[in-house]
C-alpha positions in Angstrom: -1.2 -50.6 39.0 -3.2 -51.9 36.1 -6.3 -50.0 37.2 -4.4 -46.7 37.4 -2.9 -47.2 34.0 -6.3 -48.0 32.5 -7.8 -44.9 34.1 -4.9 -42.7 32.8 -5.4 -44.0 29.3 -9.2 -43.3 29.4 -8.6 -39.8 30.7 -6.0 -39.0 28.0 -8.4 -40.5 25.4 -11.3 -38.4 26.7 -9.1 -35.2 26.6 -8.1 -35.9 23.0 -11.7 -36.6 21.9 -12.8 -33.3 23.6 -10.0 -31.4 21.7 -10.9 -33.0 18.4 -14.6 -32.2 18.8 -13.9 -28.6 19.9 -11.3 -27.9 17.3 -13.6 -27.3 14.3 -15.7 -24.8 16.3 -12.6 -22.6 17.0 -12.3 -20.1 14.2 -8.9 -18.7 13.3 -8.5 -14.9 13.4 -8.3 -13.4 10.0 -5.2 -11.5 9.3 -6.1 -7.9 8.5 -4.0 -5.6 6.3 -5.6 -2.5 7.8 -3.1 0.1 8.7 -5.4 1.3 11.4 -4.2 -1.8 13.2 -0.6 -1.2 12.1 0.3 2.5 12.1 3.6 1.7 10.3 1.8 1.2 6.9 2.2 4.1 4.6 -1.4 4.4 3.5 -3.9 4.6 6.4 -6.9 2.3 6.3 -7.3 -0.5 3.8 -5.6 -0.3 0.4 -9.1 -0.7 -1.1 -9.8 2.8 0.2 -7.6 4.2 -2.6 -9.7 5.3 -5.5 -7.0 7.2 -7.5 -3.3 7.8 -7.4 -1.6 10.7 -9.2 2.1 10.5 -9.7 4.0 13.6 -10.7 7.3 12.5 -12.0 9.7 15.1 -13.3 6.8 17.5 -14.0 4.7 15.0 -15.9 1.4 13.8 -14.3 0.3 10.1 -14.4 -3.0 9.1 -13.0 -4.3 5.6 -12.1 -7.9 5.2 -11.2 -10.1 2.5 -9.8 -13.2 1.9 -12.0 -16.7 1.1 -10.8 -16.0 -2.6 -11.5 -13.0 -2.4 -9.2 -10.3 -2.7 -11.9 -7.5 -0.2 -12.4 -6.8 1.9 -15.4 -4.2 4.4 -16.5 -5.8 7.8 -17.1 -4.1 9.5 -20.0 -3.3 13.2 -19.5 -5.8 15.7 -20.9 -4.4 17.9 -23.7 -5.2 21.6 -23.9 -8.2 22.3 -26.2 -8.9 18.6 -26.3 -12.3 17.7 -24.9 -11.6 14.0 -25.6 -9.3 12.1 -23.3 -8.7 8.5 -23.0 -9.5 6.2 -20.1 -7.3 3.3 -20.9 -8.6 0.1 -19.4 -5.8 -2.2 -20.5 -3.9 -5.3 -19.9 -2.0 -3.4 -17.1 -5.0 -3.5 -14.7 -3.6 -6.4 -12.6 -0.1 -4.9 -12.6 -1.5 -1.5 -11.5 -3.5 -3.1 -8.7 -0.5 -5.2 -7.6 1.8 -2.1 -7.4 -0.7 0.1 -5.6 -1.4 -2.7 -3.1 2.3 -3.1 -2.5 2.9 0.6 -2.2 0.0 1.0 0.3 1.6 -1.7 2.4 5.0 0.0 2.4 6.2 0.2 6.0 7.5 3.4 7.4 10.9 2.7 8.7 12.7 5.5 10.4 11.0 8.8 11.4 12.5 12.3 11.4 11.4 15.8 12.3 10.7 18.0 9.3 13.6 20.1 8.3 13.3 23.2 6.1 17.0 22.8 5.1 15.8 20.0 2.7 18.6 17.7 3.7 16.2 14.9 2.8 15.2 16.2 -0.6 11.5 16.3 0.1 10.8 20.1 -0.3 11.6 20.1 -4.0 11.0 16.5 -5.0 11.2 15.1 -8.5 8.4 12.6 -7.5 5.2 13.6 -5.8 2.2 11.4 -5.1 -1.4 12.4 -4.5 -3.7 9.7 -3.1 -7.5 10.1 -3.5 -10.2 8.1 -1.7 -12.5 8.2 -4.8 -11.5 8.9 -8.5 -14.0 11.8 -8.4 -12.6 13.5 -5.3 -11.0 16.9 -5.6 -9.5 16.9 -2.2 -6.7 14.4 -1.7 -6.6 11.8 1.1 -2.9 12.4 1.4 0.1 13.9 -0.3 3.5 12.3 -0.3 6.8 14.0 -1.4 9.5 11.5 -2.5 12.9 12.7 -1.5 16.5 11.5 -1.8 17.9 8.0 -1.5 19.1 7.5 2.0 22.8 6.8 2.7 22.0 3.1 3.2 21.0 3.1 -0.6 18.0 0.8 0.1 15.7 3.4 1.7 14.2 6.6 0.4 13.1 9.7 2.3 9.4 10.6 2.0 7.4 13.4 3.6 3.8 12.8 4.8 1.9 15.4 6.9 5.1 17.3 7.8 6.8 14.2 9.0 9.7 12.6 7.3 10.0 8.8 7.1 12.0 6.3 5.1 10.5 3.5 3.1 12.1 0.8 1.1 13.3 2.3 -2.2 12.0 -0.6 -4.3 8.5 0.8 -3.8 9.5 3.9 -5.7 11.3 1.9 -8.4 8.1 -0.1 -8.8 6.2 3.1 -9.4 8.7 4.3 -12.0 8.6 0.9 -13.8 4.8 0.9 -13.7 4.7 4.3 -15.3 7.2 3.2 -18.0 5.1 0.1 -18.7 1.6 1.7 -18.8 2.6 5.0 -20.5 3.6 3.3 -23.8 
């Protein structure tokens, strides 16, 4: 009985040593935030693929652009007859990046067929978003109409490519707050 116990101890010790030696060579899988892996993300692809975001809020346009140094800036609106316009690279760069990353990771919740009755408030929205891959692009990557607050009061209807989804309303509130903070 002593011999079998000794053999069992050596076998267990051998297995443990093998596991300890093999462990450092096993590399953990990196967690990807790519929405190509998760079709429920609002913005397809990596958030880094967003070069500019225009937000039309109650008829006023606000534009956020990624610079060549990969920082974000608020692009002030051009005035008529004014050849000068400001590119404001400010203290808000980190805040803009944080909001755009969060918005890009918004998850589509419920899905509905498009309705021309505008029961979701997406045909004549007060908020409209235009996403560009590069700040210099003239053709948008995607257009998003922000509709009404859903009856659950925590979701908001949005329209993307003739489909209606709900996303968490706090993403829209974050956009409004960012505009308020960077506009002044």
